[in-house]
N, CA, C and O of each residue as an XYZ file, in Angstrom:
936
protein
N       0.845     -1.193      0.000
C       0.000      0.000      0.000
C       0.882      1.245      0.000
O       1.866      1.319      0.736
N       0.522      2.221     -0.832
C       1.307      3.445     -0.939
C       1.204      4.256      0.353
O       0.118      4.441      0.903
N       2.366      4.738      0.827
C       2.377      5.543      2.041
C       1.783      6.926      1.761
O       2.169      7.596      0.803
N       0.848      7.338      2.600
C       0.261      8.662      2.471
C       0.922      9.610      3.465
O       1.374      9.203      4.535
N       0.965     10.874      3.086
C       1.596     11.879      3.932
C       0.609     12.993      4.259
O      -0.333     13.250      3.510
N       0.842     13.638      5.377
C      -0.013     14.725      5.818
C       0.857     15.909      6.230
O       2.082     15.853      6.122
N       0.225     16.968      6.697
C       0.957     18.133      7.180
C       0.202     18.746      8.348
O      -0.910     18.327      8.668
N       0.806     19.730      8.976
C       0.238     20.304     10.196
C      -1.124     20.948      9.936
O      -1.990     20.931     10.811
N      -1.322     21.513      8.748
C      -2.600     22.170      8.445
C      -3.716     21.137      8.326
O      -4.839     21.368      8.774
N      -3.401     20.009      7.724
C      -4.400     18.940      7.609
C      -4.772     18.394      8.981
O      -5.937     18.096      9.241
N      -3.780     18.263      9.859
C      -4.069     17.785     11.217
C      -4.952     18.784     11.959
O      -5.877     18.398     12.673
N      -4.656     20.076     11.782
C      -5.483     21.116     12.399
C      -6.912     21.043     11.869
O      -7.869     21.114     12.640
N      -7.051     20.902     10.565
C      -8.382     20.833      9.948
C      -9.181     19.651     10.489
O     -10.357     19.795     10.822
N      -8.549     18.490     10.576
C      -9.251     17.298     11.051
C      -9.736     17.470     12.492
O     -10.832     17.035     12.844
N      -8.909     18.106     13.314
C      -9.276     18.272     14.719
C     -10.420     19.267     14.901
O     -11.352     19.007     15.662
N     -10.355     20.403     14.207
C     -11.429     21.394     14.398
C     -12.746     20.893     13.803
O     -13.820     21.250     14.287
N     -12.670     20.067     12.756
C     -13.892     19.457     12.217
C     -14.510     18.529     13.263
O     -15.724     18.545     13.468
N     -13.683     17.727     13.920
C     -14.191     16.830     14.962
C     -14.817     17.621     16.110
O     -15.861     17.243     16.640
N     -14.165     18.724     16.487
C     -14.710     19.557     17.563
C     -16.058     20.156     17.161
O     -16.991     20.199     17.962
N     -16.148     20.612     15.929
C     -17.388     21.236     15.452
C     -18.513     20.213     15.318
O     -19.673     20.521     15.595
N     -18.171     18.995     14.892
C     -19.193     17.981     14.640
C     -19.600     17.204     15.888
O     -20.515     16.382     15.837
N     -18.933     17.456     16.996
C     -19.311     16.786     18.238
C     -20.755     17.134     18.600
O     -21.186     18.276     18.441
N     -21.491     16.146     19.083
C     -22.903     16.356     19.409
C     -23.085     17.103     20.731
O     -24.175     17.591     21.030
N     -22.020     17.188     21.512
C     -22.121     17.848     22.810
C     -21.768     19.331     22.706
O     -20.914     19.724     21.912
N     -22.433     20.141     23.515
C     -22.098     21.566     23.605
C     -21.151     21.831     24.768
O     -20.638     22.940     24.916
N     -20.921     20.816     25.589
C     -20.016     20.936     26.730
C     -18.569     20.847     26.266
O     -18.196     19.914     25.554
N     -17.762     21.811     26.667
C     -16.343     21.797     26.305
C     -15.660     20.556     26.861
O     -14.858     19.925     26.173
N     -15.976     20.206     28.100
C     -15.322     19.075     28.749
C     -15.671     17.757     28.057
O     -14.796     16.927     27.811
N     -16.943     17.574     27.747
C     -17.359     16.345     27.072
C     -16.798     16.272     25.652
O     -16.386     15.205     25.197
N     -16.785     17.405     24.960
C     -16.282     17.428     23.587
C     -14.800     17.106     23.536
O     -14.369     16.296     22.716
N     -14.016     17.728     24.401
C     -12.574     17.476     24.406
C     -12.274     16.045     24.838
O     -11.347     15.422     24.322
N     -13.054     15.522     25.780
C     -12.865     14.132     26.206
C     -13.099     13.186     25.041
O     -12.383     12.198     24.880
N     -14.105     13.491     24.228
C     -14.443     12.653     23.077
C     -13.385     12.750     21.977
O     -12.935     11.730     21.456
N     -12.993     13.964     21.629
C     -12.081     14.174     20.502
C     -10.656     13.755     20.829
O      -9.968     13.170     19.992
N     -10.210     14.055     22.053
C      -8.811     13.803     22.404
C      -8.616     12.566     23.276
O      -7.498     12.263     23.691
N      -9.706     11.854     23.550
C      -9.625     10.617     24.327
C      -8.965     10.857     25.684
O      -8.027     10.155     26.062
N      -9.466     11.855     26.408
C      -8.952     12.166     27.733
C     -10.099     12.138     28.739
O     -11.270     12.146     28.361
N      -9.750     12.104     30.015
C     -10.745     12.168     31.081
C     -11.338     13.582     31.108
O     -10.597     14.563     31.164
N     -12.646     13.684     31.069
C     -13.289     15.007     31.038
C     -12.963     15.839     32.273
O     -13.085     17.064     32.236
N     -12.555     15.202     33.359
C     -12.244     15.923     34.594
C     -10.751     16.191     34.764
O     -10.324     16.740     35.779
N      -9.965     15.803     33.768
C      -8.519     16.043     33.827
C      -8.229     17.421     33.230
O      -7.977     17.555     32.032
N      -8.269     18.435     34.084
C      -8.109     19.810     33.601
C      -6.742     20.069     32.991
O      -6.614     20.875     32.069
N      -5.726     19.394     33.496
C      -4.376     19.594     32.960
C      -4.325     19.167     31.500
O      -3.847     19.916     30.648
N      -4.819     17.957     31.205
C      -4.812     17.463     29.833
C      -5.745     18.279     28.942
O      -5.446     18.519     27.772
N      -6.866     18.698     29.498
C      -7.824     19.468     28.719
C      -7.212     20.793     28.259
O      -7.298     21.147     27.083
N      -6.595     21.518     29.188
C      -6.004     22.805     28.821
C      -4.752     22.625     27.971
O      -4.412     23.494     27.168
N      -4.067     21.496     28.147
C      -2.909     21.212     27.300
C      -3.361     21.012     25.854
O      -2.747     21.537     24.925
N      -4.432     20.253     25.676
C      -4.972     20.049     24.322
C      -5.430     21.370     23.720
O      -5.211     21.635     22.538
N      -6.064     22.192     24.539
C      -6.549     23.488     24.052
C      -5.388     24.378     23.604
O      -5.445     24.988     22.537
N      -4.346     24.447     24.416
C      -3.192     25.285     24.049
C      -2.486     24.737     22.817
O      -1.947     25.499     22.015
N      -2.490     23.417     22.668
C      -1.836     22.816     21.503
C      -2.590     23.094     20.208
O      -1.993     23.086     19.132
N      -3.876     23.336     20.298
C      -4.630     23.723     19.100
C      -4.124     25.066     18.564
O      -4.028     25.263     17.352
N      -3.805     25.978     19.469
C      -3.244     27.265     19.046
C      -1.824     27.089     18.519
O      -1.399     27.792     17.602
N      -1.092     26.135     19.113
C       0.255     25.850     18.594
C       0.159     25.335     17.163
O       0.966     25.711     16.313
N      -0.816     24.483     16.892
C      -1.017     23.989     15.531
C      -1.335     25.139     14.577
O      -0.881     25.149     13.433
N      -2.108     26.097     15.051
C      -2.413     27.272     14.218
C      -1.137     28.048     13.912
O      -0.910     28.455     12.773
N      -0.305     28.251     14.933
C       0.959     28.973     14.728
C       1.855     28.234     13.738
O       2.462     28.849     12.861
N       1.934     26.913     13.884
C       2.764     26.124     12.978
C       2.188     26.133     11.563
O       2.936     26.089     10.586
N       0.873     26.190     11.455
C       0.233     26.255     10.136
C       0.550     27.581      9.447
O       0.801     27.617      8.242
N       0.537     28.660     10.212
C       0.900     29.968      9.660
C       2.353     29.963      9.210
O       2.684     30.515      8.160
N       3.222     29.340     10.002
C       4.635     29.231      9.618
C       4.787     28.449      8.314
O       5.627     28.778      7.477
N       3.964     27.409      8.152
C       4.007     26.621      6.911
C       3.589     27.471      5.719
O       4.169     27.357      4.639
N       2.589     28.318      5.908
C       2.158     29.218      4.834
C       3.265     30.205      4.472
O       3.499     30.491      3.298
N       3.942     30.722      5.501
C       5.049     31.656      5.253
C       6.182     30.974      4.492
O       6.878     31.599      3.692
N       6.351     29.671      4.760
C       7.431     28.927      4.110
C       7.105     28.597      2.659
O       7.925     28.817      1.768
N       5.917     28.075      2.425
C       5.576     27.582      1.091
C       4.916     28.633      0.197
O       5.032     28.576     -1.027
N       4.219     29.596      0.818
C       3.502     30.595      0.016
C       3.721     32.000      0.585
O       2.766     32.662      0.990
N       4.978     32.451      0.613
C       5.279     33.761      1.213
C       4.623     34.931      0.491
O       4.428     35.994      1.080
N       4.284     34.743     -0.771
C       3.697     35.836     -1.554
C       2.173     35.788     -1.600
O       1.539     36.533     -2.348
N       1.591     34.898     -0.786
C       0.128     34.789     -0.755
C      -0.367     34.866      0.696
O      -0.880     33.888      1.241
N      -0.206     36.038      1.304
C      -0.565     36.185      2.726
C      -2.043     35.955      3.019
O      -2.404     35.619      4.147
N      -2.903     36.133      2.013
C      -4.342     35.959      2.257
C      -4.709     34.513      2.591
O      -5.761     34.251      3.175
N      -3.824     33.570      2.212
C      -4.100     32.168      2.534
C      -4.149     31.950      4.046
O      -4.811     31.032      4.531
N      -3.439     32.806      4.778
C      -3.396     32.660      6.234
C      -4.696     33.096      6.902
O      -4.912     32.831      8.084
N      -5.559     33.763      6.142
C      -6.816     34.243      6.728
C      -7.653     33.103      7.293
O      -8.309     33.251      8.324
N      -7.623     31.952      6.600
C      -8.422     30.804      7.054
C      -7.901     30.281      8.399
O      -8.680     29.866      9.257
N      -6.589     30.308      8.566
C      -5.996     29.863      9.835
C      -6.308     30.870     10.937
O      -6.650     30.488     12.056
N      -6.191     32.152     10.617
C      -6.482     33.193     11.604
C      -7.949     33.154     12.023
O      -8.266     33.378     13.191
N      -8.841     32.872     11.081
C     -10.266     32.736     11.423
C     -10.504     31.524     12.316
O     -11.377     31.540     13.184
N      -9.715     30.471     12.092
C      -9.808     29.285     12.953
C      -9.375     29.622     14.372
O      -9.994     29.178     15.339
N      -8.308     30.409     14.494
C      -7.834     30.831     15.817
C      -8.898     31.670     16.527
O      -9.119     31.512     17.728
N      -9.547     32.550     15.791
C     -10.600     33.382     16.388
C     -11.739     32.509     16.905
O     -12.284     32.757     17.980
N     -12.094     31.485     16.128
C     -13.161     30.575     16.559
C     -12.743     29.807     17.812
O     -13.533     29.652     18.744
N     -11.497     29.329     17.831
C     -10.998     28.595     18.999
C     -11.003     29.465     20.255
O     -11.245     28.979     21.360
N     -10.734     30.753     20.068
C     -10.688     31.664     21.219
C     -12.064     31.846     21.858
O     -12.165     32.358     22.973
N     -13.116     31.435     21.164
C     -14.477     31.578     21.683
C     -14.923     30.371     22.510
O     -16.026     30.362     23.057
N     -14.063     29.355     22.597
C     -14.382     28.198     23.446
C     -14.353     28.639     24.908
O     -13.415     29.304     25.348
N     -15.386     28.262     25.649
C     -15.489     28.655     27.056
C     -15.437     27.413     27.942
O     -15.926     26.344     27.574
N     -14.836     27.580     29.112
C     -14.692     26.447     30.028
C     -15.590     26.576     31.259
O     -15.802     25.605     31.985
N     -16.107     27.763     31.483
C     -16.936     27.963     32.669
C     -18.422     27.821     32.356
O     -19.265     27.920     33.247
N     -18.734     27.588     31.088
C     -20.119     27.506     30.623
C     -20.424     26.074     30.178
O     -19.622     25.460     29.475
N     -21.580     25.541     30.586
C     -21.907     24.159     30.207
C     -22.195     24.031     28.717
O     -22.247     22.921     28.188
N     -22.383     25.171     28.030
C     -22.525     25.178     26.573
C     -21.336     25.920     25.954
O     -21.490     26.755     25.063
N     -20.162     25.587     26.453
C     -18.958     26.328     26.089
C     -18.497     26.194     24.655
O     -17.664     26.979     24.203
N     -19.025     25.208     23.918
C     -18.607     25.008     22.527
C     -19.516     25.734     21.532
O     -19.221     25.772     20.337
N     -20.613     26.309     22.017
C     -21.626     26.873     21.118
C     -21.075     27.990     20.243
O     -21.256     27.969     19.025
N     -20.403     28.969     20.851
C     -19.876     30.103     20.083
C     -18.791     29.660     19.108
O     -18.683     30.193     18.003
N     -17.992     28.687     19.522
C     -16.958     28.157     18.624
C     -17.597     27.558     17.377
O     -17.174     27.844     16.257
N     -18.603     26.739     17.574
C     -19.229     26.040     16.445
C     -19.893     27.014     15.472
O     -19.865     26.803     14.260
N     -20.486     28.077     16.007
C     -21.125     29.051     15.118
C     -20.095     29.946     14.435
O     -20.342     30.446     13.338
N     -18.948     30.151     15.073
C     -17.909     31.017     14.501
C     -17.089     30.308     13.436
O     -16.597     30.940     12.501
N     -16.941     28.992     13.577
C     -16.151     28.229     12.607
C     -17.039     27.922     11.401
O     -17.713     26.892     11.364
N     -17.033     28.806     10.434
C     -17.950     28.709      9.295
C     -17.488     27.671      8.280
O     -16.340     27.227      8.294
N     -18.405     27.299      7.409
C     -18.080     26.348      6.341
C     -17.040     26.935      5.393
O     -16.214     26.202      4.849
N     -17.073     28.254      5.190
C     -16.074     28.898      4.328
C     -14.672     28.746      4.916
O     -13.712     28.472      4.197
N     -14.571     28.928      6.230
C     -13.271     28.772      6.891
C     -12.777     27.337      6.786
O     -11.605     27.101      6.495
N     -13.666     26.378      7.023
C     -13.277     24.968      6.950
C     -12.884     24.569      5.534
O     -11.922     23.825      5.342
N     -13.618     25.056      4.550
C     -13.283     24.755      3.155
C     -11.935     25.360      2.790
O     -11.119     24.723      2.123
N     -11.706     26.594      3.231
C     -10.424     27.240      2.964
C      -9.280     26.518      3.636
O      -8.212     26.350      3.046
N      -9.499     26.081      4.891
C      -8.471     25.355      5.631
C      -8.152     24.031      4.946
O      -6.989     23.647      4.827
N      -9.188     23.343      4.499
C      -8.994     22.073      3.798
C      -8.236     22.283      2.491
O      -7.390     21.467      2.125
N      -8.533     23.365      1.794
C      -7.886     23.646      0.510
C      -6.396     23.904      0.676
O      -5.582     23.349     -0.062
N      -6.033     24.747      1.646
C      -4.602     25.036      1.816
C      -3.861     23.823      2.373
O      -2.657     23.675      2.162
N      -4.586     22.949      3.088
C      -3.962     21.702      3.546
C      -3.618     20.814      2.355
O      -2.574     20.162      2.336
N      -4.505     20.795      1.363
C      -4.303     19.950      0.180
C      -3.162     20.451     -0.700
O      -2.462     19.650     -1.320
N      -2.968     21.776     -0.761
C      -1.931     22.315     -1.650
C      -0.578     22.441     -0.962
O       0.423     22.751     -1.609
N      -0.543     22.201      0.350
C       0.709     22.303      1.098
C       1.404     20.946      1.134
O       0.760     19.909      1.295
N       2.711     20.966      0.984
C       3.493     19.726      0.946
C       3.299     18.908      2.216
O       3.374     19.432      3.327
N       3.049     17.615      2.032
C       2.931     16.710      3.161
C       4.275     16.096      3.503
O       4.913     15.478      2.649
N       4.708     16.260      4.737
C       6.015     15.750      5.154
C       5.915     14.717      6.271
O       6.923     14.130      6.666
N       4.697     14.491      6.787
C       4.520     13.566      7.898
C       3.715     12.351      7.444
O       2.721     12.484      6.731
N       4.147     11.190      7.859
C       3.420      9.979      7.504
C       2.039      9.960      8.154
O       1.876     10.316      9.321
N       1.058      9.536      7.373
C      -0.272      9.300      7.921
C      -0.264      7.929      8.589
O      -0.029      6.912      7.936
N      -0.521      7.911      9.887
C      -0.420      6.671     10.655
C      -1.814      6.189     11.039
O      -2.532      6.902     11.740
N      -2.220      4.992     10.596
C      -3.538      4.464     10.983
C      -3.577      4.154     12.477
O      -2.543      3.914     13.100
N      -4.768      4.162     13.033
C      -4.926      3.962     14.475
C      -4.384      2.622     14.943
O      -3.833      2.525     16.040
N      -4.536      1.573     14.111
C      -4.049      0.261     14.541
C      -2.526      0.255     14.662
O      -1.977     -0.435     15.521
N      -1.837      1.022     13.804
C      -0.383      1.112     13.897
C       0.027      1.912     15.126
O       1.000      1.564     15.794
N      -0.705      2.978     15.429
C      -0.420      3.751     16.635
C      -0.616      2.886     17.878
O       0.161      2.970     18.828
N      -1.664      2.051     17.865
C      -1.904      1.139     18.991
C      -0.760      0.143     19.130
O      -0.330     -0.170     20.240
N      -0.272     -0.350     18.000
C       0.840     -1.304     18.010
C       2.103     -0.665     18.585
O       2.803     -1.276     19.393
N       2.388      0.562     18.167
C       3.565      1.268     18.670
C       3.427      1.546     20.164
O       4.398      1.436     20.912
N       2.225      1.904     20.592
C       1.990      2.163     22.014
C       2.202      0.901     22.845
O       2.743      0.963     23.949
N       1.774     -0.243     22.313
C       1.992     -1.513     23.013
C       3.481     -1.815     23.135
O       3.936     -2.319     24.162
N       4.236     -1.505     22.085
C       5.685     -1.721     22.128
C       6.330     -0.861     23.212
O       7.200     -1.330     23.947
N       5.904      0.393     23.309
C       6.452      1.289     24.331
C       6.063      0.803     25.723
O       6.886      0.810     26.638
N       4.806      0.379     25.883
C       4.359     -0.151     27.175
C       5.161     -1.381     27.570
O       5.472     -1.582     28.744
N       5.492     -2.200     26.581
C       6.297     -3.393     26.840
C       7.685     -3.008     27.350
O       8.218     -3.643     28.260
N       8.262     -1.969     26.759
C       9.574     -1.490     27.219
C       9.487     -1.005     28.666
O      10.368     -1.286     29.478
N       8.416     -0.274     28.977
C       8.240      0.231     30.346
C       8.141     -0.928     31.330
O       8.750     -0.888     32.399
N       7.378     -1.962     30.977
C       7.247     -3.137     31.844
C       8.597     -3.810     32.059
O       8.927     -4.209     33.176
N       9.378     -3.937     30.985
C      10.698     -4.564     31.092
C      11.598     -3.778     32.043
O      12.343     -4.358     32.833
N      11.519     -2.457     31.954
C      12.346     -1.610     32.821
C      11.915     -1.748     34.277
O      12.753     -1.909     35.164
N      10.611     -1.684     34.521
C      10.102     -1.742     35.894
C      10.386     -3.088     36.554
O      10.561     -3.157     37.770
N      10.434     -4.160     35.757
C      10.689     -5.493     36.305
C      12.178     -5.795     36.450
O      12.561     -6.803     37.044
N      13.000     -4.927     35.910
C      14.441     -5.187     35.891
C      15.108     -4.778     37.206
O      14.484     -4.182     38.084
N      16.394     -5.117     37.312
C      17.196     -4.727     38.472
C      17.963     -3.436     38.215
O      18.900     -3.111     38.944
N      17.573     -2.712     37.198
C      18.219     -1.440     36.860
C      18.161     -0.494     38.063
O      17.188     -0.499     38.818
N      19.209      0.316     38.235
C      19.223      1.233     39.376
C      18.038      2.197     39.287
O      17.597      2.573     38.201
N      17.542      2.581     40.449
C      16.287      3.342     40.522
C      16.340      4.662     39.769
O      15.345      5.078     39.177
N      17.481      5.316     39.786
C      17.607      6.617     39.125
C      17.395      6.495     37.619
O      16.600      7.229     37.032
N      18.116      5.559     37.000
C      17.997      5.359     35.559
C      16.615      4.813     35.206
O      16.033      5.181     34.185
N      16.100      3.934     36.060
C      14.764      3.366     35.833
C      13.711      4.474     35.780
O      12.845      4.475     34.905
N      13.791      5.407     36.712
C      12.836      6.509     36.770
C      12.951      7.417     35.551
O      11.942      7.826     34.977
N      14.183      7.730     35.161
C      14.414      8.616     34.013
C      13.857      8.004     32.736
O      13.155      8.671     31.976
N      14.171      6.733     32.501
C      13.746      6.080     31.258
C      12.235      5.892     31.192
O      11.624      6.098     30.143
N      11.633      5.499     32.313
C      10.174      5.320     32.293
C       9.469      6.651     32.043
O       8.471      6.700     31.324
N       9.985      7.729     32.633
C       9.389      9.052     32.398
C       9.462      9.426     30.919
O       8.500      9.952     30.358
N      10.608      9.151     30.290
C      10.778      9.483     28.867
C       9.835      8.647     27.993
O       9.241      9.156     27.043
N       9.709      7.373     28.322
C       8.848      6.496     27.523
C       7.374      6.844     27.708
O       6.587      6.748     26.766
N       7.004      7.246     28.920
C       5.624      7.680     29.163
C       5.318      8.923     28.340
O       4.196      9.095     27.863
N       6.312      9.789     28.172
C       6.125     10.984     27.343
C       5.869     10.594     25.883
O       5.041     11.206     25.207
N       6.584      9.574     25.404
C       6.349      9.089     24.035
C       4.924      8.561     23.906
O       4.255      8.814     22.904
N       4.459      7.832     24.913
C       3.084      7.314     24.901
C       2.069      8.449     24.815
O       1.088      8.370     24.075
N       2.321      9.502     25.582
C       1.411     10.651     25.588
C       1.311     11.268     24.193
O       0.227     11.646     23.748
N       2.440     11.364     23.516
C       2.461     11.965     22.182
C       1.773     11.048     21.169
O       1.030     11.521     20.309
N       2.018      9.743     21.267
C       1.350      8.805     20.362
C      -0.162      8.846     20.545
O      -0.918      8.738     19.579
N      -0.595      9.004     21.793
C      -2.026      9.045     22.091
C      -2.692     10.223     21.387
O      -3.836     10.128     20.941
N      -1.964     11.330     21.293
C      -2.498     12.525     20.630
C      -1.660     12.855     19.404
O      -1.190     13.981     19.240
N      -1.481     11.854     18.546
C      -0.637     12.017     17.358
C      -1.166     13.108     16.436
O      -0.388     13.790     15.770
N      -2.483     13.275     16.392
C      -3.059     14.309     15.530
C      -2.585     15.698     15.944
O      -2.448     16.592     15.109
N      -2.338     15.867     17.230
C      -1.852     17.159     17.722
C      -0.361     17.313     17.472
O       0.094     18.348     16.985
N       0.396     16.272     17.810
C       1.851     16.424     17.852
C       2.555     16.087     16.544
O       3.548     16.729     16.204
N       2.069     15.103     15.805
C       2.718     14.727     14.561
C       4.019     13.968     14.767
O       4.479     13.793     15.896
N       4.604     13.520     13.663
C       5.787     12.654     13.726
C       7.011     13.369     14.279
O       7.848     12.750     14.936
N       7.121     14.665     14.018
C       8.301     15.399     14.486
C       8.419     15.355     15.998
O       9.513     15.176     16.534
N       7.295     15.518     16.690
C       7.314     15.502     18.157
C       7.592     14.099     18.683
O       8.210     13.952     19.737
N       7.145     13.063     17.968
C       7.455     11.688     18.377
C       8.963     11.470     18.339
O       9.551     10.955     19.290
N       9.579     11.867     17.230
C      11.022     11.685     17.070
C      11.782     12.499     18.114
O      12.783     12.026     18.653
N      11.321     13.715     18.407
C      11.983     14.541     19.417
C      11.915     13.895     20.792
O      12.881     13.936     21.553
N      10.771     13.298     21.108
C      10.622     12.643     22.401
C      11.522     11.413     22.500
O      12.107     11.145     23.549
N      11.628     10.669     21.400
C      12.528      9.515     21.379
C      13.973      9.982     21.522
O      14.782      9.338     22.190
N      14.284     11.100     20.892
C      15.626     11.672     21.003
C      15.961     11.958     22.465
O      17.095     11.754     22.899
N      14.974     12.427     23.217
C      15.169     12.684     24.641
C      15.462     11.391     25.396
O      16.287     11.373     26.309
N      14.782     10.308     25.012
C      15.026      9.003     25.646
C      16.429      8.493     25.339
O      17.109      7.956     26.213
N      16.857      8.667     24.083
C      18.205      8.250     23.698
C      19.236      9.056     24.470
O      20.237      8.522     24.947
N      18.969     10.358     24.582
C      19.881     11.224     25.327
C      19.991     10.818     26.783
O      21.065     10.905     27.379
N      18.877     10.371     27.359
C      18.889      9.940     28.757
C      19.795      8.734     28.948
O      20.525      8.651     29.936
N      19.748      7.797     28.005
C      20.624      6.624     28.086
C      22.079      7.041     27.935
O      22.949      6.566     28.665
N      22.339      7.931     26.981
C      23.720      8.381     26.741
C      24.287      9.103     27.968
O      25.415      8.835     28.381
N      23.507     10.013     28.544
C      23.983     10.805     29.679
C      24.151      9.966     30.943
O      24.863     10.357     31.869
N      23.489      8.811     30.974
C      23.559      7.964     32.166
C      24.349      6.683     31.921
O      24.174      5.692     32.629
N      25.219      6.711     30.911
C      26.015      5.513     30.616
C      26.816      5.052     31.824
O      26.998      3.854     32.043
N      27.292      6.019     32.606
C      28.112      5.661     33.772
C      27.305      4.937     34.839
O      27.873      4.254     35.691
N      25.978      5.081     34.799
C      25.121      4.409     35.776
C      24.712      3.007     35.339
O      24.073      2.270     36.091
N      25.089      2.648     34.110
C      24.777      1.304     33.613
C      25.921      0.386     34.026
O      26.969      0.357     33.380
N      25.716     -0.353     35.094
C      26.806     -1.106     35.711
C      26.854     -2.570     35.275
O      27.907     -3.079     34.892
N      25.715     -3.232     35.338
C      25.705     -4.681     35.127
C      25.449     -5.035     33.668
O      25.010     -4.206     32.871
N      25.740     -6.296     33.346
C      25.471     -6.790     31.989
C      23.978     -6.766     31.683
O      23.573     -6.475     30.558
N      23.161     -7.073     32.688
C      21.710     -7.097     32.466
C      21.187     -5.694     32.153
O      20.320     -5.528     31.295
N      21.718     -4.683     32.855
C      21.321     -3.302     32.568
C      21.756     -2.897     31.167
O      21.009     -2.260     30.424
N      22.968     -3.278     30.828
C      23.504     -2.941     29.509
C      22.682     -3.603     28.401
O      22.356     -2.970     27.396
N      22.355     -4.869     28.593
C      21.573     -5.595     27.581
C      20.165     -5.018     27.438
O      19.629     -4.931     26.334
N      19.574     -4.625     28.568
C      18.231     -4.047     28.525
C      18.247     -2.708     27.785
O      17.365     -2.434     26.971
N      19.250     -1.880     28.069
C      19.350     -0.584     27.388
C      19.565     -0.775     25.889
O      19.019     -0.028     25.077
N      20.357     -1.772     25.529
C      20.567     -2.057     24.103
C      19.267     -2.504     23.443
O      18.962     -2.113     22.317
N      18.512     -3.325     24.157
C      17.227     -3.803     23.634
C      16.269     -2.629     23.413
O      15.566     -2.568     22.404
N      16.251     -1.701     24.370
C      15.396     -0.513     24.249
C      15.834      0.335     23.069
O      14.997      0.836     22.319
N      17.144      0.500     22.899
C      17.664      1.291     21.781
C      17.265      0.692     20.439
O      16.896      1.413     19.512
N      17.342     -0.634     20.341
C      16.960     -1.306     19.091
C      15.485     -1.057     18.786
O      15.119     -0.762     17.648
N      14.640     -1.179     19.817
C      13.204     -0.971     19.614
C      12.898      0.482     19.261
O      12.060      0.755     18.402
N      13.580      1.411     19.928
C      13.365      2.826     19.625
C      13.853      3.161     18.224
O      13.284      4.009     17.537
N      14.921      2.480     17.815
C      15.423      2.700     16.457
C      14.364      2.296     15.430
O      14.172      2.978     14.423
N      13.687      1.190     15.692
C      12.632      0.733     14.780
C      11.494      1.756     14.704
O      10.938      2.003     13.634
N      11.159      2.349     15.859
C      10.087      3.346     15.881
C      10.498      4.586     15.094
O       9.716      5.117     14.306
N      11.739      5.047     15.312
C      12.237      6.225     14.594
C      12.252      5.961     13.098
O      11.849      6.814     12.307
N      12.721      4.769     12.707
C      12.791      4.419     11.284
C      11.415      4.446     10.645
O      11.268      4.827      9.484
N      10.406      4.040     11.408
C       9.045      4.036     10.871
C       8.551      5.453     10.608
O       7.908      5.712      9.590
N       8.850      6.368     11.523
C       8.337      7.730     11.392
C       9.158      8.595     10.450
O       8.607      9.416      9.717
N      10.474      8.414     10.467
C      11.311      9.333      9.695
C      12.621      8.661      9.334
O      13.496      8.484     10.182
N      12.746      8.292      8.082
C      13.956      7.620      7.625
C      15.064      8.634      7.351
O      14.813      9.746      6.886
N      16.284      8.225      7.648
C      17.427      9.045      7.281
C      17.743     10.184      8.226
O      18.561     11.042      7.893
N      17.114     10.223      9.411
C      17.418     11.302     10.342
C      18.714     10.998     11.079
O      19.112      9.842     11.220
N      19.366     12.067     11.548
C      20.657     11.913     12.220
C      20.537     11.069     13.478
O      21.502     10.430     13.897
N      19.348     11.067     14.083
C      19.130     10.307     15.310
C      19.432      8.830     15.115
O      19.922      8.177     16.036
N      19.150      8.292     13.936
C      19.426      6.878     13.673
C      20.916      6.590     13.785
O      21.315      5.558     14.324
N      21.737      7.501     13.276
C      23.190      7.328     13.375
C      23.637      7.363     14.830
O      24.522      6.609     15.233
N      23.020      8.246     15.620
C      23.381      8.339     17.035
C      23.023      7.061     17.785
O      23.763      6.622     18.666
N      21.886      6.466     17.431
C      21.496      5.202     18.066
C      22.492      4.108     17.704
O      22.903      3.324     18.560
N      22.876      4.060     16.441
C      23.841      3.048     15.995
C      25.164      3.192     16.736
O      25.785      2.193     17.100
N      25.594      4.424     16.959
C      26.849      4.658     17.678
C      26.754      4.154     19.113
O      27.698      3.559     19.634
N      25.610      4.396     19.749
C      25.429      3.913     21.110
C      25.404      2.390     21.161
O      25.946      1.782     22.084
N      24.771      1.781     20.163
C      24.693      0.322     20.132
C      26.064     -0.304     19.935
O      26.323     -1.412     20.405
N      26.934      0.406     19.242
C      28.270     -0.125     18.969
C      29.288      0.272     20.030
O      30.457     -0.101     19.934
């Protein structure tokens, strides 16, 4: 099957369409449905909300990069930001103003510029994201069951949990953020090499590096991070 690619504008478009088409007028229920989070988890809710604006900023940057002489194309993104700013959290019908402000013209314009903008990120089906998440969870279990020193164990599990968080909300973060998070995990192993004392710890870290290398290769081939992993393995 031919690999399909997407871009930040397409991810933004898909998310705001889901928010608009939600049957609930409650901000908490809508965000819980769209982002698969606990409706009472205010930290995750506001994180998702702030990341929607980050996607808008990144979309504007993409327009500046690919179409610097067509500033009017950014109007659709700016209108999306205005609609997002109307979401309310203290009102049980907090999504109402957003839904009425996000017009069909804005959505059509957003979809159009998404289609004409170069796609650089792999489109990942949900079953593949689930598979990758299971692999990361397996690594976490291996670490927690191991005799690895507590300091390194804590650092690595925290890094892997961060990767899980990003995979869970891949539509928000995209492949670049996945690779960056993995880079942080690789860096943690490198910076703590002196704490890897036993053969079992060394073998476990190598096993994790191999698995992380496979994940990086899936998302982005030819990145410098792959060379860094190979150097650590050798």
